[in-house]
N, C-alpha and C positions, 0 to 999 in steps of 0.2 A: 137616355143613355141606362142609367140606372135598370129598368125593366130589361134592358136587351144584356144587360151583366148577367142578370138572374136566367132570363131565359138560356142565355149559352152556360151557366153552371148547370141548369137542370136539364141540357141536352145533353151534357159531357158525363155527368153522373147516370143518366138514361143508357148511354153510350156503355160505359161501365159494366152495369147490373146487367145488360144484355149479353155482353162478353162473358161474365162469370158464371150465368145460366146456361149459356151454350157449352161451355167448358164442363159444368157440372152433368148437365144432361149425357153430353158425350163420353165423359168417364165412366157414367153409369149404364149405359147403352153397352159400350164396351166390356166392362167387367160382367154385365150380366147374360151378354152374348158369348163371352169367352164361359164362363161358368157352363151354359146350356149346351154350347157346341163341343167343350171340350172336358166332358166329364171326366175322365180317367185322369184329367191333370188337377182335379180339384184338391183343395187342402183342405185339412180338417177346420181351418178359422175361415172359410171363405164366408159363412154365413154371419158371424161378427162383422167381417168387411163389408159385407152387403147393407146389414143394419146399421154400419156407420155413414155409408154414402147416401141411404136413402133419408136419415134421421138428420143430414148436413143439408137438406132440400130445403130451400126456403119458402117452397109452396106447402109444405109439409111430408112427413112420411111415407102418404100414403096415395100421394098425388098421383102417381106413375103406378101403371098397372103392374110391372114388374116389382115393385116395392112390395105389393100387397103382401105377400106369401112370407116372404121372412119378417114383416114388420107384426102381423099377425101373430107368427112363431113365438117374438119377441113379448109381445102382450101377454099371450098363455104363460109364458117363462117365467116371467117376473111376475105377474099375479100368484105362482105356484110359488116365489120364493128362489128361483134356480136363479145362480148368477149372471151377470150381465154377459152377452159373449164378448169374448175378445178377437182383435185382428192384427196379425203380423203384417204390419206396411214392407217389412223385407229391407236388406240395405239399401241405402239412399234412396229410400221411400218417404213417406211423409211424416216428415219430423215433426214434432209437434200438435200431432193429431190425434187425438181421444176423444171417447165418449165417455161418459160416467151418469150412472144413474144415482138418483139419489131421492130417496121415499119420501115424501112428502107428509108435512105436521104444520101443527102453526106456527114452529120454530122457522120453518121453512116452504115457503107459500107466496104464489102471487099476491097481492093486497087483494085482488078481485075475486079471489076464489075463495078467502078468508068468510068464515060465515059463525052464527052462534047454533052449537047443537048440543046433543048429550044431556044429562040429566038436568032438567028446568031450564034449558037452554043456554047453560051458564059458562060452556067449555069452547073457548076458541078452537075450531077446526079448518082443516083444507079440503076442498073439496077437489081433489086431485089423489091421484094415488102416488105420484112421483112426478121427478123432472128429470130428465137425459139432456146434459151440458155437452155440447159438440165442440172443442176447439182445433181450431187447422192456423198451423203457423204459430201456436203456444195463446191463440187468443179465442174469446168467445166467438163462436160462429154465430149456431142455433141454440136454442133453449125449447125442447118439447115437454111440455106438459099432457100427461098419461093419463087417461080416467080422468079426466077432468068435468068435472058436473055430470058424470053418469059414467058408465063403460062404455069403452070405445071412441071417445073422445078427445082429441087432441087437441091442444094451444100451441102452436109453432112461433115462436120470438126468433125473428132475423136481424142478426148484427154484422153480416158480414160485409162486404165489398158494396157501396152504395145505399149501403141501409143508414139511414138518421135516427134510428133509433138507439136509445144511448141503454148499456147494459146495467142492471140496477143488482142490488144485494139481494136473494129472497129471506135471507136471514133477518132482514129489519122490517119486512112487510107488516107482522104481526105489532110492532111500536108503533108504524104509521097508520095501520088499520085504528088500534083503539085511540090513537091522537086523533083521528078523523072523527070518529065516534064520540069520544068523550072530551075532546079539544077544550071549550072553555065551560062546558056545561056541569062538571063534577058529576056527571050521572051515574047510575050502578046497574049493573044488572046486565042481560043480553036481549038479544031480540033483534029480527030484521026487521 
């Protein structure tokens, strides 16, 4: 009886995730199609809206070919220090939907991207340039770490409907990293 309940829960969760992915892929296809077929009606913020749609993809921002050009443009802009693009969802649009870039550092990083570097391997650093937090309906939906472990690599964390991942606070990762590394040893210095 217990196994049947678990199987039922997995099946229901799987169907919910498939519905969410279908809605997402339909929305991006419609948006990109309209942008391509009706360029005269394009607004100045279309790039920003494309970026938000692509960054919200649970499979990663460049999973679909339509997303590669706007996301590559985003990475280039962020590397040059340009501001994050905006998207005006319009009246009655996606209230509570936003995307914010936060540049990475030892104070804002994934624990598995932290490492010892700098002079004498004594400085705690983050092996990503930044993280883009996408919120939908006011809740964290995806977090995309960009230039993670080298140029042009992203790590997408998905927290939307159907996800079992629990959002964490990147500002606490350094403390957890140090506790794990020096927990009971009382050791000093760095090195990986």
